[in-house]
C-alpha positions in Angstrom: -18.2 14.8 -21.9 -18.6 15.1 -18.1 -15.1 13.8 -17.5 -13.6 16.3 -19.9 -15.5 19.1 -18.1 -14.1 17.9 -14.7 -10.6 17.7 -16.2 -10.9 21.3 -17.4 -12.5 22.8 -14.3 -10.8 20.8 -11.6 -7.8 18.6 -12.6 -6.9 15.6 -14.8 -6.2 13.6 -11.7 -9.7 14.2 -10.3 -11.2 13.4 -13.7 -9.3 10.1 -13.8 -10.4 9.1 -10.3 -14.1 9.9 -11.0 -14.0 8.2 -14.3 -12.5 5.0 -12.8 -15.0 4.9 -10.0 -18.0 5.4 -12.2 -16.8 2.9 -14.9 -16.3 0.3 -12.1 -19.8 0.9 -10.8 -21.3 0.5 -14.3 -19.4 -2.7 -14.8 -20.8 -4.0 -11.6 -24.3 -3.1 -12.6 -24.0 -5.0 -15.9 -25.2 -4.2 -19.4 -28.9 -5.0 -18.7 -29.4 -2.2 -16.1 -30.4 1.3 -17.4 -28.8 4.2 -15.6 -32.3 5.7 -15.0 -33.2 2.7 -12.9 -30.4 3.2 -10.4 -31.7 3.9 -6.9 -30.4 4.3 -3.3 -30.7 0.5 -2.7 -28.4 -0.2 -5.6 -25.8 2.2 -4.3 -26.0 0.7 -0.9 -25.6 -2.8 -2.3 -22.6 -1.7 -4.3 -21.0 -0.1 -1.2 -21.3 -3.5 0.7 -19.7 -5.2 -2.3 -16.8 -2.7 -2.4 -16.2 -2.9 1.4 -15.2 -6.5 0.9 -12.3 -5.3 -1.3 -11.3 -1.8 -0.2 -11.4 0.5 2.9 -14.4 2.5 4.1 -12.6 5.7 3.1 -12.2 4.5 -0.5 -15.8 3.4 -0.7 -17.0 6.8 0.6 -14.9 8.6 -2.1 -16.2 6.3 -4.8 -19.8 6.9 -3.7 -19.3 10.6 -3.9 -17.9 10.3 -7.4 -20.8 8.1 -8.5 -23.5 10.3 -7.1 -21.8 13.4 -8.7 -21.8 11.7 -12.1 -25.4 10.7 -11.8 -26.4 14.2 -10.7 -24.7 15.6 -13.7 -26.9 13.4 -15.8 -30.1 14.6 -14.0 -30.4 11.5 -11.8 -30.7 12.6 -8.2 -30.3 9.8 -5.7 -30.2 10.1 -1.9 -27.0 9.0 -0.5 -27.3 5.7 1.5 -27.0 6.1 5.3 -23.6 5.0 6.4 -23.7 1.9 8.5 -21.1 1.2 11.2 -18.8 -1.4 10.0 -15.9 -3.3 11.4 -12.6 -1.6 10.7 -10.1 -4.1 9.3 -6.9 -4.2 11.3 -3.7 -4.6 9.4 -1.6 -7.6 10.4 2.2 -7.9 10.6 3.9 -10.9 9.1 5.2 -13.6 11.4 8.4 -15.6 10.9 6.9 -18.5 8.8 4.8 -16.2 6.7 7.7 -14.0 5.8 9.8 -17.0 4.7 7.0 -18.5 2.7 6.2 -15.1 1.1 9.7 -14.4 -0.2 10.2 -18.0 -1.2 7.3 -17.5 -3.6 8.1 -14.0 -4.7 9.8 -14.8 -8.0 9.6 -11.4 -9.7 13.0 -9.7 -9.0 11.5 -6.2 -9.1 8.7 -7.1 -6.6 11.2 -8.9 -4.4 13.5 -5.9 -4.2 10.5 -3.6 -3.6 9.0 -5.7 -0.8 12.4 -6.2 0.9 12.9 -2.5 0.8 9.6 -1.9 2.4 10.4 -4.5 5.1 13.8 -3.0 5.7 12.8 0.7 5.9 9.1 0.7 6.9 8.4 2.8 3.8 4.9 3.2 2.5 4.3 1.9 -1.1 3.7 5.5 -2.2 7.1 6.6 -0.9 8.8 4.1 -3.2 6.6 3.6 -6.3 5.8 6.3 -8.9 2.0 6.9 -9.2 0.0 9.1 -11.5 -2.5 9.6 -8.7 0.0 11.1 -6.2 2.0 14.3 -6.3 4.6 12.7 -4.0 8.0 12.2 -5.6 8.9 8.5 -5.0 12.3 7.1 -4.1 15.0 8.6 -6.4 18.2 6.8 -7.4 20.3 9.6 -5.8 18.6 8.9 -2.5 20.5 5.7 -2.0 23.9 6.0 -0.5 25.7 2.8 -1.4 28.9 3.7 0.6 26.9 4.3 3.9 24.3 1.6 3.1 21.6 4.2 3.7 18.3 5.1 2.1 16.6 8.5 2.4 12.8 8.2 2.7 10.6 11.3 2.3 7.2 11.1 3.9 4.2 10.7 1.5 1.8 11.9 4.2 2.1 15.6 4.7 -0.5 17.8 6.5 -1.5 21.0 4.8 1.0 23.8 5.7 3.5 21.3 7.1 6.8 20.1 5.7 7.2 16.4 5.0 9.5 14.4 7.3 12.7 13.0 5.9 14.2 9.9 7.5 17.5 8.1 6.7 17.4 4.4 7.2 20.4 2.0 7.4 19.9 -1.2 5.5 21.8 -4.5 5.0 24.5 -5.1 2.4 22.3 -7.7 0.8 19.6 -5.2 0.1 22.1 -2.6 -1.1 23.3 -5.2 -3.7 19.7 -5.8 -4.8 19.0 -2.1 -5.1 22.2 -1.5 -7.1 21.1 -4.1 -9.6 17.6 -2.6 -9.7 19.0 0.8 -10.5 21.3 -0.4 -13.2 18.4 -2.1 -15.0 15.9 0.7 -14.6 15.9 3.8 -16.8 15.0 7.2 -15.5 15.4 8.9 -12.1 13.3 6.5 -10.0 14.5 3.3 -8.4 11.2 1.5 -9.1 9.0 1.7 -12.2 5.2 2.5 -12.3 3.3 -0.6 -11.2 0.3 -1.7 -9.2 1.2 -4.2 -6.5 -2.1 -5.3 -4.8 -2.9 -8.0 -7.3 0.7 -9.4 -7.3 0.9 -9.3 -3.5 -2.4 -11.2 -3.2 -1.2 -13.8 -5.8 2.0 -14.4 -3.8 0.0 -15.0 -0.7 -2.2 -17.5 -2.6 0.9 -19.3 -4.1 2.5 -19.4 -0.7 -0.7 -20.6 0.9 -0.7 -17.8 3.4 -4.2 -16.8 4.7 -4.9 -13.1 4.0 -7.0 -12.9 7.2 -6.2 -14.5 10.6 -8.6 -15.8 13.2 -9.0 -12.2 14.6 -10.0 -10.8 11.3 -6.7 -9.0 10.8 -5.5 -8.6 7.2 -2.2 -9.0 5.3 -1.7 -6.3 2.7 1.4 -4.7 1.2 1.3 -2.1 4.1 1.9 -5.1 6.4 5.6 -4.8 5.7 5.6 -1.4 7.4 3.8 -2.9 10.5 6.3 -5.7 10.5 9.2 -3.3 10.4 7.6 -1.3 13.2 7.2 -4.4 15.3 10.9 -5.2 14.9 12.0 -1.7 15.8 9.7 -1.7 18.8 11.4 -4.9 20.0 14.9 -3.6 19.4 14.3 -0.4 21.2 12.3 -1.8 24.1 9.1 -0.3 22.9 10.4 3.3 22.7 7.5 4.9 20.7 9.3 8.2 20.3 12.2 6.5 18.3 9.6 4.5 16.3 7.7 7.7 15.6 10.7 9.3 14.0 11.7 6.2 12.0 8.1 5.8 10.6 7.8 9.5 9.8 4.7 10.1 12.0 3.7 13.5 13.2 1.6 12.3 16.1 2.5 9.6 18.7 -1.1 8.4 18.6 -0.5 7.2 15.1 2.6 5.3 16.2 0.7 3.5 18.9 -1.2 1.6 16.3 2.0 0.0 15.1 3.3 -1.4 18.3 1.3 -4.6 18.5 3.6 -7.6 17.6 6.7 -9.1 19.1 8.6 -11.5 16.8 12.1 -12.9 16.4 14.4 -10.2 15.1 16.3 -12.8 13.0 13.5 -13.0 10.4 14.1 -9.3 9.4 17.7 -10.1 8.3 17.6 -9.9 4.5 20.5 -12.3 4.4 18.5 -14.8 6.3 15.5 -14.5 4.0 17.9 -14.8 1.0 19.4 -18.0 2.5 16.0 -19.5 3.0 15.1 -18.7 -0.6 18.3 -20.5 -1.9 17.5 -23.5 0.3 14.1 -23.8 -1.3 15.4 -23.5 -4.8 18.0 -26.2 -4.0 15.4 -28.5 -2.6 13.0 -28.0 -5.5 
């Protein structure tokens, strides 16, 4: 009833988000806990549990949704005081990790997607359709096969600003993969609706790649963007202004967070990764 009200008064997207957050919280509580028994300590414990899986920003939004739903049911709970936590730094892939990852990425759609992210620095939301985003993902018409060029439209746009558009040259190997992907996918988009976090983590597990390094940095799908940025930084001698344009950032301060790794440029060659994959198949 409350979800339907939110859908009518706000939007279906907001209703879906609130519903998902609240249902996830109820699932965590278990069937034996009555809603009337929920208190601030329970909310705080749930926040710590969620912080092991998602970012602080996501946890804050979830908490707002949960408290709102409880309030609508006449259960008024004081919001737990936010505790300063360690911000997880995203890690770029190194040479061996990239080879191992793509050697264990058997799904052709995911393989094409992750190689596209690695070759363009695109965010997942700029490539994959999502019912939770108003951004239009990568369209088939935005791939120029003759020039070997992909047009990426920024998914992060400040209010009142126009999103940045960047054109990225990619390898012939990737163009071939994208052409096959387009021919097998119906509709206007290059990639279908899908959630990639679970699949990404499973590939890491299969390839025996630690998700966290000794410094506490984490490998996630967004790591392909950081890996691409590290490569461009190396190729341009650390020119942050060039990198800023290629990543579609509006502020140079954002770009500075991406210049943190120096690795061998050879590992970003799609042909090289494809060759390593064929060698693994042959040896197996």
